[in-house]
C-alpha positions as a LaTeX table, in Angstrom:
\begin{tabular}{lrrr}
\hline
Residue & $x$ (\AA) & $y$ (\AA) & $z$ (\AA) \\
\hline
Met1 & $-6.28$ & 7.97 & $-9.81$ \\
Ser2 & $-3.50$ & 5.28 & $-7.95$ \\
Thr3 & $-3.68$ & 3.56 & $-5.37$ \\
Thr4 & $-1.35$ & 2.64 & $-2.35$ \\
Ala5 & $-1.26$ & $-0.70$ & $-0.08$ \\
Phe6 & $-1.26$ & $-0.16$ & 3.11 \\
Val7 & $-1.95$ & $-2.09$ & 6.38 \\
Lys8 & $-4.49$ & $-1.05$ & 8.91 \\
Met9 & $-3.81$ & $-2.11$ & 12.47 \\
His10 & $-5.67$ & $-1.78$ & 15.98 \\
Gly11 & $-4.11$ & $-2.50$ & 18.91 \\
Leu12 & $-4.68$ & $-1.35$ & 22.33 \\
Gly13 & $-7.47$ & 0.76 & 21.25 \\
Asn14 & $-5.14$ & 2.69 & 18.99 \\
Asp15 & $-5.44$ & 2.23 & 15.34 \\
Phe16 & $-2.66$ & 3.15 & 12.39 \\
Val17 & $-2.52$ & 3.22 & 9.03 \\
Val18 & 0.93 & 1.57 & 8.25 \\
Ile19 & 2.50 & 2.50 & 4.97 \\
Asp20 & 5.51 & 0.59 & 3.78 \\
Ala21 & 8.04 & 3.06 & 2.00 \\
Arg22 & 11.39 & 0.58 & 2.20 \\
Arg23 & 10.93 & $-0.11$ & $-1.49$ \\
Asp24 & 8.93 & 2.95 & $-3.13$ \\
Ala25 & 9.23 & 6.43 & $-1.54$ \\
Phe26 & 6.06 & 8.10 & 0.06 \\
Ser27 & 6.07 & 11.39 & 0.16 \\
Leu28 & 4.09 & 13.09 & 3.36 \\
Asp29 & 3.52 & 16.27 & 4.30 \\
Arg30 & 1.55 & 17.58 & 7.34 \\
Thr31 & $-1.70$ & 18.47 & 5.35 \\
Arg32 & $-1.16$ & 14.95 & 3.71 \\
Ala33 & $-0.74$ & 12.93 & 6.92 \\
His34 & $-3.92$ & 14.97 & 8.23 \\
Ala35 & $-6.42$ & 14.17 & 5.35 \\
Ile36 & $-5.07$ & 10.20 & 5.36 \\
Ala37 & $-5.95$ & 10.19 & 9.35 \\
Asp38 & $-9.51$ & 12.17 & 8.67 \\
Arg39 & $-12.10$ & 9.44 & 9.80 \\
Lys40 & $-14.85$ & 11.04 & 7.60 \\
Thr41 & $-13.16$ & 11.93 & 4.49 \\
Gly42 & $-9.42$ & 9.52 & 4.44 \\
Ile43 & $-8.81$ & 6.58 & 5.86 \\
Gly44 & $-9.33$ & 7.66 & 9.59 \\
Cys45 & $-6.80$ & 7.01 & 12.06 \\
Asp46 & $-4.80$ & 7.98 & 15.47 \\
Gln47 & $-1.43$ & 7.85 & 13.76 \\
Leu48 & $-0.22$ & 7.47 & 10.96 \\
Ile49 & 3.38 & 5.27 & 10.70 \\
Val50 & 5.89 & 5.21 & 7.64 \\
Ile51 & 7.81 & 2.11 & 7.59 \\
Glu52 & 11.42 & 3.42 & 5.78 \\
Lys53 & 14.63 & 1.78 & 5.21 \\
Pro54 & 16.93 & 1.47 & 8.68 \\
Gln55 & 19.41 & 4.54 & 8.80 \\
Arg56 & 21.90 & 2.76 & 11.02 \\
Ala57 & 23.06 & $-0.55$ & 11.54 \\
Gly58 & 21.44 & $-3.06$ & 13.54 \\
Ala59 & 17.80 & $-1.76$ & 12.89 \\
Asp60 & 15.60 & $-3.70$ & 10.92 \\
Val61 & 13.83 & $-0.67$ & 9.92 \\
Phe62 & 13.20 & 3.51 & 10.51 \\
Met63 & 9.51 & 4.44 & 11.03 \\
Arg64 & 7.75 & 8.07 & 11.12 \\
Ile65 & 4.90 & 8.34 & 13.15 \\
His66 & 2.48 & 10.99 & 12.29 \\
Asn67 & $-0.57$ & 11.91 & 14.90 \\
Ala68 & $-3.70$ & 12.70 & 13.16 \\
Asp69 & $-3.36$ & 16.33 & 13.18 \\
Gly70 & $-0.27$ & 15.84 & 10.61 \\
Gly71 & 2.11 & 16.22 & 13.25 \\
Glu72 & 5.11 & 14.04 & 13.60 \\
Val73 & 6.05 & 12.53 & 16.55 \\
Glu74 & 9.51 & 11.15 & 17.96 \\
Ala75 & 7.89 & 7.91 & 19.30 \\
Cys76 & 4.91 & 5.69 & 20.48 \\
Gly77 & 5.23 & 2.45 & 22.28 \\
Asn78 & 2.11 & 1.22 & 20.82 \\
Ala79 & 2.89 & 2.48 & 17.42 \\
Thr80 & 6.07 & 0.42 & 17.87 \\
Arg81 & 4.82 & $-2.77$ & 18.82 \\
Cys82 & 2.64 & $-2.91$ & 15.97 \\
Ile83 & 5.69 & $-2.48$ & 13.51 \\
Ala84 & 7.31 & $-4.97$ & 15.44 \\
Thr85 & 4.78 & $-7.47$ & 15.19 \\
Leu86 & 4.85 & $-6.76$ & 11.13 \\
Ile87 & 8.61 & $-6.90$ & 10.75 \\
Met88 & 8.43 & $-10.61$ & 12.82 \\
Ala89 & 6.17 & $-11.76$ & 10.75 \\
Glu90 & 7.71 & $-10.50$ & 7.60 \\
Thr91 & 11.03 & $-12.04$ & 8.86 \\
Gly92 & 9.85 & $-14.88$ & 10.56 \\
Gly93 & 11.77 & $-13.79$ & 13.50 \\
Ser94 & 10.99 & $-15.12$ & 17.00 \\
Thr95 & 13.46 & $-13.36$ & 18.72 \\
Gly96 & 12.41 & $-9.54$ & 17.84 \\
Ala97 & 12.52 & $-6.85$ & 15.64 \\
Lys98 & 14.26 & $-3.42$ & 16.14 \\
Ser99 & 13.08 & $-0.11$ & 14.64 \\
Arg100 & 13.95 & 3.57 & 14.96 \\
Ser101 & 12.37 & 6.47 & 15.27 \\
Pro102 & 13.41 & 10.32 & 15.15 \\
Ala103 & 13.46 & 10.18 & 18.88 \\
Pro104 & 16.87 & 11.40 & 20.06 \\
Arg105 & 17.22 & 9.37 & 22.89 \\
Thr106 & 15.60 & 6.17 & 21.99 \\
Arg107 & 18.40 & 4.28 & 20.42 \\
Cys108 & 16.19 & 1.32 & 19.24 \\
Met109 & 12.83 & $-0.57$ & 20.84 \\
Ser110 & 12.63 & $-3.97$ & 20.64 \\
Thr111 & 9.72 & $-6.59$ & 21.14 \\
Trp112 & 11.34 & $-10.17$ & 22.23 \\
Arg113 & 10.06 & $-13.36$ & 22.79 \\
Ser114 & 11.77 & $-16.02$ & 24.31 \\
Ala115 & 10.65 & $-18.82$ & 27.15 \\
Ala116 & 11.95 & $-16.60$ & 29.82 \\
Trp117 & 10.04 & $-13.63$ & 28.85 \\
Pro118 & 7.09 & $-14.34$ & 26.52 \\
Ile119 & 4.84 & $-11.19$ & 24.86 \\
Arg120 & 1.54 & $-10.71$ & 27.63 \\
Ser121 & $-0.35$ & $-8.05$ & 25.52 \\
Ala122 & $-3.57$ & $-7.08$ & 24.18 \\
Pro123 & $-3.73$ & $-8.78$ & 20.34 \\
Ile124 & $-2.87$ & $-6.88$ & 17.65 \\
Trp125 & $-5.37$ & $-6.81$ & 14.56 \\
Ala126 & $-4.09$ & $-5.75$ & 10.59 \\
Thr127 & $-6.00$ & $-5.87$ & 7.67 \\
Arg128 & $-3.75$ & $-5.10$ & 4.31 \\
Thr129 & $-5.57$ & $-3.43$ & 1.69 \\
Arg130 & $-4.61$ & $-1.48$ & $-1.24$ \\
Arg131 & $-6.70$ & 2.16 & $-2.32$ \\
Ser132 & $-6.70$ & 5.72 & $-3.01$ \\
Leu133 & $-5.46$ & 7.87 & $-0.01$ \\
Ser134 & $-6.70$ & 10.87 & $-1.66$ \\
Pro135 & $-9.54$ & 12.39 & 0.37 \\
Met136 & $-12.68$ & 11.30 & $-0.33$ \\
Arg137 & $-15.18$ & 13.72 & $-1.98$ \\
\hline
\end{tabular}
């Protein structure tokens, strides 16, 4: 059984499984996303986020968001906030992170930190792990 590295994140009452597919592709369909999100047989989460290489210049990443039922959605502000936190930690960025999602009207979402406008939001928790994403029997 193969294992997959992922990050389990919690922010503002939502929990996310985040899979980084920038280096290694991660195939995901509705059935697999639902199985991973299942709280009894999978990892369990409100949404599953897959980080991909940016599709356009100016973005740090492209993110796909799947609800617990497996369906893909265009955008989620709380998920974007969590991904921005990961990317800023990864890059050492102190001014922000830009991500794109499939949302047609959303060109980029940014999280900015500055003396003039510090981030004032609930804390984000992240736990890195590696395990099988196949449903438990």
